[in-house]
N, C-alpha and C positions, 0 to 999 in steps of 0.2 A: 478254771473249770477243766476237768479231764476230757480229752477228746477221744472218742471212739468212732468206729465206722458206723455209718447210718444205714448199712445194707439191711434190707428186710429179712435177709437170711439169718441174721443174728437176733433171733426172737427173744433172747434173754436181755438184750440191751434196752435200757430206758424204763419208763413207767407207763401205767395206764391211767387215762383221765379219770376213770371211776374211783381210783385209789386216792386222788388228791382233791377232787371236788369237795367243797364244804369242809375242808380241813383248815386248821389254824394257820394264819399268816402272822409271823412274828418279826420284830425288828432285829437289828444286829445284836442287841443285848438279850434277846429272848422274850421281850415283852409282847404279848398278843395285841395285834392291831385290828384283826378282823378275820374273816373266813374267805377262802377262795370261792368266788362265784362263777368265774369263767376264765378261759384262756383265749387270747387273741393271737392269731397267726396271720402271716402275709403269704398269699399265693405267689409262686415264683415259676410259673410255667411247668416245665418237666422236672424241676428241682422240688425237693420236699418243702412244704410250707414251713416258714421260720416263725418261731415264737417271738412276738414283738411287744406284748404287754400282758398283764394280768388284770382281771376285774376282781376287786376285793370288796366284799360286803362288810360295811361298818355300820352296824345298826340297820336302819332302813335305807342308807345311802349306798351308792356304788361308786367306788374310787378306782381309777385306772392307774396302774403302776407300770412304767416302761420296763422292758426286759433288762435294761442296763442297771436297774436297781435290784435285780434278782441275784441273790447269793447262792441259794440252794433250793432245788425243787426235788423233793423226795417224798416217799410215803410217810404220812403222819403229820409232818410239819413243813411249811414253806417259809424259808428265811430270806429276809431282805438284807441288802448291804447298807441300808440307811437307818438312822435312828427314828425316823418319822415318815409318815405318808405325805407326799406332795399332792394335795388335792387340786385337781385340775379338770376342766370340762373335757369330755372326750367326744370326738366326732370320727366316726369310722371313715378310714381312707380307702380309696380304690384298691381292691385286691385283699382287703382284710376280712377275716372270717372269725366268728365266735364259735369255738368248738362245741360248747354246750348249746348255745342259742341257735346255731345254724346247722350243725352236723349231728351231734349225738341225739339219737332217737328219731332222726329225720331220714327221709328216703334219699338214696343216691342211685346213680346208674352204675351197675356192674358192667363195665365196657367189654370185658372178656366174655361174659355170658349173655350180654344184651338183655338185661332185665333190671327191674327196680328191686333194690334191697334196702334194708334199714341198718343204720350204724348203731350197734349196741355198745361199742367201746372203741377207744382211740389210743394208739400207742405213740408216745413221744420218746425220742431218743436224743442223747447229747451228741453234738457235732462240733466241728471246729469253730463255727460261727454262732453257736447257740443251740437251743433246743429246737428240734424239728419233728413234724408229724411224719411218721414212716409207715404206719399200717392201721388198718381198720378191722374190727371184728364185726362181721355182718351175720353171724349165725344167731338164730333165735335162742334166747336164754331158756334154761330148763324151766318147765312149768312149776317145779317145786321151789324155785328161787335159788338163792345161794350164789356165791361168787363163781364166775366161769374159770375153768382151768385153761389158761392160755398156753401152757407148756405142751399139753397134749394136742390141742387144736390151735396152732399158731394163727394169728390174724394174717390178712393178706395185704400186700403192698398197696399203699395209698394210691399209687399210679395206676392201679387196676380199676379205679372208680372215677366218676365225674360227679362232683358235688353240685347240687342245685341250690345256690345260696339265696337267690332272690334279692340280691343287692345290686341295683341298676348301675351305679358307678363302677362296680367291679366287673360288669359284664364284658366290657371291651377286652380286659385282660384275660378273662376266661375264654372268650370266643377265639382270640388269636392263638391260644395254645391249648384249647380244649380238646379232650380226647374223643369228642363226638366226631371229629373230622376223620377218624380212623374207621368209622362205621359206614356201612352201605346205606344208601337212601332208604331202602325198604326196611332196614333195621331201625333207623331213626323214626320212620313212619309208625312202626309197630309200637315204639316207646311212646310216641305222642298220643296214639290211640288209647293207651292204657294209663296215661298221666292225668293228674288232677288239673283243674283249670290254671292254677298257679304254676304248676310244673310245665304245662303246655306253653304258657307265656314265655317262660325262660328258654325252653327248647327252641321255640320259634325265633326268639330273639337271637339265639346263637347261630342258627342256620341262616338267618337273615343277612349276616355279614358276608355270606357267600351266595350271591344270587343264583348261580347255576345249581348249587347243591339245594337251595331252597326250592327251586322249580322241580328238581328230581324228587325231593321228598313229597311235595304236594301231589305229584303224579302217582306216588305209591300209597297215598292215604285212601282209605275206603270212602265211598261216596258221602256217607253221613258226616264223618269227621272233616272231610274236605269242605263240604258245604258250610258246616258250622264254623270252621276257622276262617274261611274266606268272608263269611257274612259279618264277622267282627272287625274286618280290616277296612282301611280307607280305600276308595276307588283307585287311587294312585298305586297303592301297594298291590291291590288285586291285579291291576293291569301289568305291573312289573313282573309278577309271578306268571300270569297267563301268557305273556309275550314270549317267555322262555320255555314254556311247556310244549310238548308235541300237540299238534293241532287237534287230534282226536281227543286227547285228555283235556285240553282247554275247552273244547266244545262241550264235553260232559260236565265240566265244572260250571260253565256259564248256564247250562240248562238247569242246574241245581240251585242257582242263585235266585233270590226273590225277583219277581217279575219287574218291579220298579227299578232295579239296578242294572238289568241286562243291557238295555239300549245304550246307556252312558258308557258302560265298560266296553261294549263292542265298538262303539265309536272311537274310543281312545286307543284301541289296539293298533299296532303297526299294520299298514294296509295289507301286506302279504299274508300276515297271520289272520287278519279279519276276513279276508276272502275265503281262506281255507275253512275257518270256523263256521262261517255262514253256510258254506256248502254242506258241511257235516250236520249242522243243526236242522237241515231239511229232512233228515232220516230219524226214525224212531231208534232210541238207544238200544233196543233189544233185537235189532235187525243187523244184517251184514253191513249195511250202509252206516249204521250207528257205531259199529265196532271197528270198522276199518281205519287204518292209518293211511296217510297220504305220502308216505315215504317208501319208495320201492325202486328197483333197478330194472328198467325196460329199455331195450335198444332195438334198432332196425335189424331184422334177421340176416341182412347181408354183411353185417359187421363181424369182426373176429372176437375170439375169446380175449385176446390181448386188449382190444378196444374196451371190452366190458370190464376187465380188471383195472384198467386205467381209470375208468369212471368210478369204479368201486373205491379205489384208493383215495380219490378226491372227495368222496361222500363222507367226510369225517363228522359232519354234523347230523347224520342220519342215525336212526335207531338201528343198532347192529342186528337185532332180531329180525328186522324186516329185510335184511340184505343177504339172506341165506340162499336165495334163488335169483337167477337171471332170467327175465322174461323177454321174449322176442316179439317183435311187431311186424306185421306184413305191410305191404305198400299203402294200405288204407289207414294204418295205425292201429289195427285191431290185434288183439292177443293171438299169437300163432304158435308159441311154444314156450317151454321152460327148461332150464338147466340148473341143477343144483350146484352150489358153489364148490363143493368137494369134487364133483365130477368135472367141473370146469378146470380146476387146478390140475387134475390128472390128465387132461387132454393137451394136445399140441396147441400152444397159444395162438398159432396162426390159423387154427380151424375156424371155418365160418359157422356162425351160430346156427344157421338154418340146418346145417348138416349134422349137428350133434345134439340139438335141443329135442326134447320129447314133444311131439306135436299134440295139438288139442288138449292143453292142460286142464286139469280139474279146476272148476271155478264155481262161484255162486253169483246170484243176482243181489242187488242192494236190498231187496225186500225179504230175502230168505231169513229164517229164524235161527236161533242158536242150535236147535236140534239138527237142522240141516247142515249147519256149519261144522259142528263137532263130529257128526257122523262122517262127513266127507274127509275131514282132516284125519280121523282115526282110520278109516278104511284105506286111505292112500298114504298113510304115514307122512303127512305134510307138516312142515314147520311154518309155512306161510300159505295162505289161500287167497288168490286174486278175486276181486269183486269187479264184475264187468257190467256195462250197460247193454241196452238192446242191440247196439251196433257192434258189440264185441270189444269196445275200448275199455281199458283198465281204469276204474274209478279209484281204487285203493287196494290195500292188501291187509288181510287179517293175520296177525301173528298168533302162534299157539299159546303164548302167555295170556294174551287178551281173550282168546277163546275160552281158556280154562277159567280165568277170572269171572267171565260171564256165566259159565256153566256150573261152577261150584257154589253150593248154597252159602249164603252170607255167614251163618254161624259156624261153618267149617273153616273159614279162612283165617280167623284170628283166635286160635285155640291157645289157652294159657298153658305155660309149662308146668 
C-alpha cells in the first residue's frame, strides 16, 4: 500500500466515507461478495484512529472483515486480498468505533469552538500503518442536496473534535486522552446543559475520572441542571462531588436536593465541610448570607503586608476570586479595614496593615438582598464584598462573579451561539 502523509493539510489525500458506503466488496478475483455497510476504527489517543475492520453486508447478514484482508479501498469498489469471506462473530473491543453507526450523522463536540456539531462526512487517508481517519466535515449539507464540494471547503482535523461514542468499555480509553480535559469547567458545564440525556451520561462519565474537575464542573452548572444530575446519582457519588466543592456551592446544591436525601448526604460529608454547609443553609439563598463564600483573607491589623502575602501564598486551595482583598481585624476580631491586593503589592512589604488599609470598609449584613449587594459593589467598584454580623465579625465574602450570577436573569446566562 502506498504511504502518504496523513496531515489534515493535504485535503486531497484519501477518500470520504460517503463515497464508499454501500459500494460493492469483491474478492481477489473480482467476484462480488457483498456491500460495505460500515468501517471500524480503533481510537489511539492523540493519533488518528486506525482502520481495523470492515463490516460487509451479505444479504441480511453482517460479516466482519479484518483490515489485514483489505487489498484496496477506493471509490466505487472495495477489493479484498482473499478469495472468500471468513465469517466470524464480532464483538466490539475497547476503543473501537463504527464510523457509520457511531459517528456519521451523530453529534460530536467541537472542542475548538466549544459547541455540539454533527458529522456529515468523514475523511480517511492512507498511512504507513494502514488507513486512518484524519478529518470530519461538520458543515450542514445544502438544502437542495447533492454531493458536497470538499475541495472548496475542506473538512477539519479529526483532533478538533471529541466523539461521544456511547460505548462503555471504550470510555476509559477516551477519558484518559479525551480532548475535554483541555476545556474549562464552565465550558464543559455549558455543553452538559445543552446535551441530551445520553450525551450527558457520557460527558459526566468522562469528567468523573478526574474528581477535582468533576467538582469544578458541578459548581458551574445552573441550579436546575445541577439538581437534576445529582438527583440521579448515588448518595456516595453525590457526597464525593460535594466534599470537593466550595462550601457555598455545596450548600446550594444540597438545598436543591429532594428533602428525603438531604439528611443522609449531610451526615456523610467530611466534618469540616458539613459544619460550613450547615452554617450556610441557615440563610436564604437570595440574601448576602446565602451568596457568601467562606474563603477570604483576614489578618490582625498589627501584622505586615509581608505576613499577609505569606498567608496568601499558602492559600492554594482557596477560590482565587475571593483573595483579591486583604481584610484587617481589630483587637476584638471585628472588621477594621481592607487593602486591595494590587495596592498591597505596590507597598513596602514591611508596612503595617493598619497604616495602609482603608478603614471602615463597605460591607453588608447577612440578610441584605441582591439589590443592596450589587448596588454597593457597583458604587464602590468592589470585586469582593464582606458580610458581617451584628458585632462586626466577618461571616464570609461575596465575589463579583457570584453577585452577577444571582443578578442576571436565568434566560440571559445560557444563550445559544
